mmCIF file of the C-alpha atoms, coordinates in Angstrom:
data_MODEL
# 
_entry.id   MODEL 
# 
loop_
_atom_site.group_PDB 
_atom_site.id 
_atom_site.type_symbol 
_atom_site.label_atom_id 
_atom_site.label_alt_id 
_atom_site.label_comp_id 
_atom_site.label_asym_id 
_atom_site.label_entity_id 
_atom_site.label_seq_id 
_atom_site.pdbx_PDB_ins_code 
_atom_site.Cartn_x 
_atom_site.Cartn_y 
_atom_site.Cartn_z 
_atom_site.occupancy 
_atom_site.B_iso_or_equiv 
_atom_site.pdbx_formal_charge 
_atom_site.auth_seq_id 
_atom_site.auth_comp_id 
_atom_site.auth_asym_id 
_atom_site.auth_atom_id 
_atom_site.pdbx_PDB_model_num 
ATOM 1   C CA . MET A 1 1   ? -25.235 -14.241 3.381  1.00 0.00 ? 1   MET A CA 1 
ATOM 2   C CA . SER A 1 2   ? -23.325 -12.502 1.530  1.00 0.00 ? 2   SER A CA 1 
ATOM 3   C CA . LYS A 1 3   ? -20.462 -12.933 -0.208 1.00 0.00 ? 3   LYS A CA 1 
ATOM 4   C CA . LEU A 1 4   ? -19.471 -10.638 2.902  1.00 0.00 ? 4   LEU A CA 1 
ATOM 5   C CA . ASP A 1 5   ? -20.729 -12.343 5.307  1.00 0.00 ? 5   ASP A CA 1 
ATOM 6   C CA . ASP A 1 6   ? -19.801 -15.440 4.523  1.00 0.00 ? 6   ASP A CA 1 
ATOM 7   C CA . LEU A 1 7   ? -15.723 -14.921 4.120  1.00 0.00 ? 7   LEU A CA 1 
ATOM 8   C CA . LEU A 1 8   ? -15.445 -13.176 7.723  1.00 0.00 ? 8   LEU A CA 1 
ATOM 9   C CA . VAL A 1 9   ? -16.710 -16.347 8.830  1.00 0.00 ? 9   VAL A CA 1 
ATOM 10  C CA . LYS A 1 10  ? -13.404 -17.939 6.276  1.00 0.00 ? 10  LYS A CA 1 
ATOM 11  C CA . TYR A 1 11  ? -12.120 -15.138 8.558  1.00 0.00 ? 11  TYR A CA 1 
ATOM 12  C CA . THR A 1 12  ? -12.617 -16.133 11.543 1.00 0.00 ? 12  THR A CA 1 
ATOM 13  C CA . ALA A 1 13  ? -12.444 -19.426 11.224 1.00 0.00 ? 13  ALA A CA 1 
ATOM 14  C CA . ASP A 1 14  ? -8.874  -18.384 10.471 1.00 0.00 ? 14  ASP A CA 1 
ATOM 15  C CA . LEU A 1 15  ? -8.527  -15.897 13.735 1.00 0.00 ? 15  LEU A CA 1 
ATOM 16  C CA . GLU A 1 16  ? -9.616  -18.675 15.855 1.00 0.00 ? 16  GLU A CA 1 
ATOM 17  C CA . ALA A 1 17  ? -6.998  -21.465 15.088 1.00 0.00 ? 17  ALA A CA 1 
ATOM 18  C CA . ILE A 1 18  ? -4.437  -19.677 15.368 1.00 0.00 ? 18  ILE A CA 1 
ATOM 19  C CA . GLY A 1 19  ? -5.934  -18.705 19.196 1.00 0.00 ? 19  GLY A CA 1 
ATOM 20  C CA . GLU A 1 20  ? -7.498  -15.120 18.421 1.00 0.00 ? 20  GLU A CA 1 
ATOM 21  C CA . LYS A 1 21  ? -10.412 -13.721 20.301 1.00 0.00 ? 21  LYS A CA 1 
ATOM 22  C CA . VAL A 1 22  ? -12.144 -12.058 17.230 1.00 0.00 ? 22  VAL A CA 1 
ATOM 23  C CA . ASP A 1 23  ? -14.341 -9.111  16.922 1.00 0.00 ? 23  ASP A CA 1 
ATOM 24  C CA . ALA A 1 24  ? -15.964 -9.484  14.799 1.00 0.00 ? 24  ALA A CA 1 
ATOM 25  C CA . LYS A 1 25  ? -17.435 -5.300  15.084 1.00 0.00 ? 25  LYS A CA 1 
ATOM 26  C CA . PHE A 1 26  ? -12.894 -4.522  14.325 1.00 0.00 ? 26  PHE A CA 1 
ATOM 27  C CA . LEU A 1 27  ? -13.132 -7.747  11.271 1.00 0.00 ? 27  LEU A CA 1 
ATOM 28  C CA . ARG A 1 28  ? -15.099 -6.049  9.072  1.00 0.00 ? 28  ARG A CA 1 
ATOM 29  C CA . ALA A 1 29  ? -13.777 -2.574  9.221  1.00 0.00 ? 29  ALA A CA 1 
ATOM 30  C CA . VAL A 1 30  ? -10.890 -4.374  8.485  1.00 0.00 ? 30  VAL A CA 1 
ATOM 31  C CA . ALA A 1 31  ? -13.171 -5.827  5.636  1.00 0.00 ? 31  ALA A CA 1 
ATOM 32  C CA . LYS A 1 32  ? -13.797 -2.908  4.333  1.00 0.00 ? 32  LYS A CA 1 
ATOM 33  C CA . ALA A 1 33  ? -10.581 -1.028  4.619  1.00 0.00 ? 33  ALA A CA 1 
ATOM 34  C CA . CYS A 1 34  ? -9.570  -3.542  1.903  1.00 0.00 ? 34  CYS A CA 1 
ATOM 35  C CA . GLY A 1 35  ? -12.212 -2.775  -0.577 1.00 0.00 ? 35  GLY A CA 1 
ATOM 36  C CA . PRO A 1 36  ? -13.102 -5.549  -3.689 1.00 0.00 ? 36  PRO A CA 1 
ATOM 37  C CA . ALA A 1 37  ? -10.173 -6.536  -3.459 1.00 0.00 ? 37  ALA A CA 1 
ATOM 38  C CA . ILE A 1 38  ? -11.247 -9.028  -0.268 1.00 0.00 ? 38  ILE A CA 1 
ATOM 39  C CA . TYR A 1 39  ? -13.044 -10.058 -3.572 1.00 0.00 ? 39  TYR A CA 1 
ATOM 40  C CA . ARG A 1 40  ? -10.331 -11.045 -6.536 1.00 0.00 ? 40  ARG A CA 1 
ATOM 41  C CA . LYS A 1 41  ? -8.622  -14.749 -5.109 1.00 0.00 ? 41  LYS A CA 1 
ATOM 42  C CA . ASP A 1 42  ? -5.334  -13.160 -5.869 1.00 0.00 ? 42  ASP A CA 1 
ATOM 43  C CA . ALA A 1 43  ? -5.467  -9.831  -4.418 1.00 0.00 ? 43  ALA A CA 1 
ATOM 44  C CA . SER A 1 44  ? -6.814  -11.881 -1.189 1.00 0.00 ? 44  SER A CA 1 
ATOM 45  C CA . LEU A 1 45  ? -4.090  -13.135 -0.175 1.00 0.00 ? 45  LEU A CA 1 
ATOM 46  C CA . VAL A 1 46  ? -0.800  -11.549 0.624  1.00 0.00 ? 46  VAL A CA 1 
ATOM 47  C CA . ALA A 1 47  ? 1.968   -12.952 -0.689 1.00 0.00 ? 47  ALA A CA 1 
ATOM 48  C CA . VAL A 1 48  ? 5.302   -12.096 2.443  1.00 0.00 ? 48  VAL A CA 1 
ATOM 49  C CA . SER A 1 49  ? 7.496   -14.313 -0.328 1.00 0.00 ? 49  SER A CA 1 
ATOM 50  C CA . ASP A 1 50  ? 6.796   -11.228 -2.237 1.00 0.00 ? 50  ASP A CA 1 
ATOM 51  C CA . LYS A 1 51  ? 9.391   -8.078  -1.604 1.00 0.00 ? 51  LYS A CA 1 
ATOM 52  C CA . LYS A 1 52  ? 8.181   -6.287  -3.563 1.00 0.00 ? 52  LYS A CA 1 
ATOM 53  C CA . GLU A 1 53  ? 4.603   -7.020  -2.088 1.00 0.00 ? 53  GLU A CA 1 
ATOM 54  C CA . VAL A 1 54  ? 5.736   -6.885  1.882  1.00 0.00 ? 54  VAL A CA 1 
ATOM 55  C CA . GLU A 1 55  ? 6.597   -3.585  0.473  1.00 0.00 ? 55  GLU A CA 1 
ATOM 56  C CA . ARG A 1 56  ? 3.028   -2.484  -0.830 1.00 0.00 ? 56  ARG A CA 1 
ATOM 57  C CA . VAL A 1 57  ? 1.330   -3.788  3.012  1.00 0.00 ? 57  VAL A CA 1 
ATOM 58  C CA . ARG A 1 58  ? 4.186   -1.705  4.760  1.00 0.00 ? 58  ARG A CA 1 
ATOM 59  C CA . SER A 1 59  ? 3.603   1.740   2.520  1.00 0.00 ? 59  SER A CA 1 
ATOM 60  C CA . ASN A 1 60  ? 0.232   1.285   1.782  1.00 0.00 ? 60  ASN A CA 1 
ATOM 61  C CA . PHE A 1 61  ? -1.709  0.072   5.046  1.00 0.00 ? 61  PHE A CA 1 
ATOM 62  C CA . LEU A 1 62  ? 0.715   0.004   7.635  1.00 0.00 ? 62  LEU A CA 1 
ATOM 63  C CA . ILE A 1 63  ? 2.494   3.819   7.173  1.00 0.00 ? 63  ILE A CA 1 
ATOM 64  C CA . LYS A 1 64  ? -0.614  5.296   4.661  1.00 0.00 ? 64  LYS A CA 1 
ATOM 65  C CA . LYS A 1 65  ? -3.759  3.446   6.261  1.00 0.00 ? 65  LYS A CA 1 
ATOM 66  C CA . LEU A 1 66  ? -2.763  3.162   10.209 1.00 0.00 ? 66  LEU A CA 1 
ATOM 67  C CA . GLY A 1 67  ? -0.519  6.612   9.744  1.00 0.00 ? 67  GLY A CA 1 
ATOM 68  C CA . LEU A 1 68  ? 3.161   4.872   11.672 1.00 0.00 ? 68  LEU A CA 1 
ATOM 69  C CA . LYS A 1 69  ? 6.114   6.593   10.312 1.00 0.00 ? 69  LYS A CA 1 
ATOM 70  C CA . ASP A 1 70  ? 8.607   4.631   8.348  1.00 0.00 ? 70  ASP A CA 1 
ATOM 71  C CA . THR A 1 71  ? 10.786  2.905   11.192 1.00 0.00 ? 71  THR A CA 1 
ATOM 72  C CA . PRO A 1 72  ? 12.563  -1.051  11.364 1.00 0.00 ? 72  PRO A CA 1 
ATOM 73  C CA . LYS A 1 73  ? 9.753   -1.661  13.524 1.00 0.00 ? 73  LYS A CA 1 
ATOM 74  C CA . LEU A 1 74  ? 7.502   -2.371  10.718 1.00 0.00 ? 74  LEU A CA 1 
ATOM 75  C CA . ASP A 1 75  ? 9.437   -5.044  9.921  1.00 0.00 ? 75  ASP A CA 1 
ATOM 76  C CA . GLU A 1 76  ? 9.153   -6.562  12.974 1.00 0.00 ? 76  GLU A CA 1 
ATOM 77  C CA . GLY A 1 77  ? 5.245   -6.000  12.622 1.00 0.00 ? 77  GLY A CA 1 
ATOM 78  C CA . ILE A 1 78  ? 4.900   -7.382  9.892  1.00 0.00 ? 78  ILE A CA 1 
ATOM 79  C CA . ASN A 1 79  ? 7.756   -10.809 10.842 1.00 0.00 ? 79  ASN A CA 1 
ATOM 80  C CA . ALA A 1 80  ? 5.576   -11.236 14.119 1.00 0.00 ? 80  ALA A CA 1 
ATOM 81  C CA . VAL A 1 81  ? 2.481   -11.406 12.196 1.00 0.00 ? 81  VAL A CA 1 
ATOM 82  C CA . GLU A 1 82  ? 4.292   -13.032 9.291  1.00 0.00 ? 82  GLU A CA 1 
ATOM 83  C CA . LYS A 1 83  ? 5.082   -15.917 12.371 1.00 0.00 ? 83  LYS A CA 1 
ATOM 84  C CA . ALA A 1 84  ? 1.811   -16.031 14.114 1.00 0.00 ? 84  ALA A CA 1 
ATOM 85  C CA . TYR A 1 85  ? 0.075   -16.407 11.314 1.00 0.00 ? 85  TYR A CA 1 
ATOM 86  C CA . SER A 1 86  ? 2.208   -19.424 9.531  1.00 0.00 ? 86  SER A CA 1 
ATOM 87  C CA . LYS A 1 87  ? -0.746  -20.511 6.875  1.00 0.00 ? 87  LYS A CA 1 
ATOM 88  C CA . ARG A 1 88  ? 0.777   -20.415 3.406  1.00 0.00 ? 88  ARG A CA 1 
ATOM 89  C CA . ALA A 1 89  ? -2.255  -19.009 2.152  1.00 0.00 ? 89  ALA A CA 1 
ATOM 90  C CA . LYS A 1 90  ? -2.832  -15.487 3.703  1.00 0.00 ? 90  LYS A CA 1 
ATOM 91  C CA . SER A 1 91  ? -5.733  -13.877 4.258  1.00 0.00 ? 91  SER A CA 1 
ATOM 92  C CA . ARG A 1 92  ? -5.179  -10.066 3.829  1.00 0.00 ? 92  ARG A CA 1 
ATOM 93  C CA . VAL A 1 93  ? -7.921  -9.528  6.072  1.00 0.00 ? 93  VAL A CA 1 
ATOM 94  C CA . VAL A 1 94  ? -6.479  -11.703 8.655  1.00 0.00 ? 94  VAL A CA 1 
ATOM 95  C CA . PHE A 1 95  ? -2.768  -9.907  7.749  1.00 0.00 ? 95  PHE A CA 1 
ATOM 96  C CA . TYR A 1 96  ? -4.529  -6.815  7.687  1.00 0.00 ? 96  TYR A CA 1 
ATOM 97  C CA . TYR A 1 97  ? -6.326  -7.225  11.704 1.00 0.00 ? 97  TYR A CA 1 
ATOM 98  C CA . LEU A 1 98  ? -3.200  -8.740  13.727 1.00 0.00 ? 98  LEU A CA 1 
ATOM 99  C CA . LEU A 1 99  ? -1.190  -6.250  11.918 1.00 0.00 ? 99  LEU A CA 1 
ATOM 100 C CA . ALA A 1 100 ? -3.658  -3.340  13.325 1.00 0.00 ? 100 ALA A CA 1 
ATOM 101 C CA . LYS A 1 101 ? -3.929  -5.439  16.297 1.00 0.00 ? 101 LYS A CA 1 
ATOM 102 C CA . HIS A 1 102 ? 0.024   -5.636  16.988 1.00 0.00 ? 102 HIS A CA 1 
ATOM 103 C CA . PHE A 1 103 ? 0.192   -2.379  16.171 1.00 0.00 ? 103 PHE A CA 1 
ATOM 104 C CA . LYS A 1 104 ? -2.685  -0.434  18.815 1.00 0.00 ? 104 LYS A CA 1 
ATOM 105 C CA . LYS A 1 105 ? -4.007  1.212   15.541 1.00 0.00 ? 105 LYS A CA 1 
ATOM 106 C CA . ARG A 1 106 ? -7.807  0.298   15.692 1.00 0.00 ? 106 ARG A CA 1 
ATOM 107 C CA . ALA A 1 107 ? -8.544  3.596   16.077 1.00 0.00 ? 107 ALA A CA 1 
ATOM 108 C CA . ALA A 1 108 ? -7.025  4.602   12.967 1.00 0.00 ? 108 ALA A CA 1 
ATOM 109 C CA . ILE A 1 109 ? -9.351  1.667   10.752 1.00 0.00 ? 109 ILE A CA 1 
ATOM 110 C CA . MET A 1 110 ? -12.965 1.214   12.921 1.00 0.00 ? 110 MET A CA 1 
ATOM 111 C CA . PRO A 1 111 ? -15.591 3.681   11.619 1.00 0.00 ? 111 PRO A CA 1 
ATOM 112 C CA . LYS A 1 112 ? -16.111 7.332   13.995 1.00 0.00 ? 112 LYS A CA 1 
# 
């Protein structure tokens, strides 16, 4: 198995642990969209307690990648995902997967 495949097994387990039915193709697309960051320990995690990190998720993923407008609904979505994914060390891929699903923006991630 490749490193990506090993990580996808871990991400799938995280999602299944919170009761999510996992779409493996979509999960792989999210992981690839995150790029090489998923292989670096610090960059592979989302620190929702860090305001700067939350702002990066907001601007770089939700607004730039998913094409959402900057409204209070973004914070509501981040809070909803944080509550659903209560694991202390939150994987960036799982967090982004849940955000894209929450905002119904699969098409923004999936390759054409």
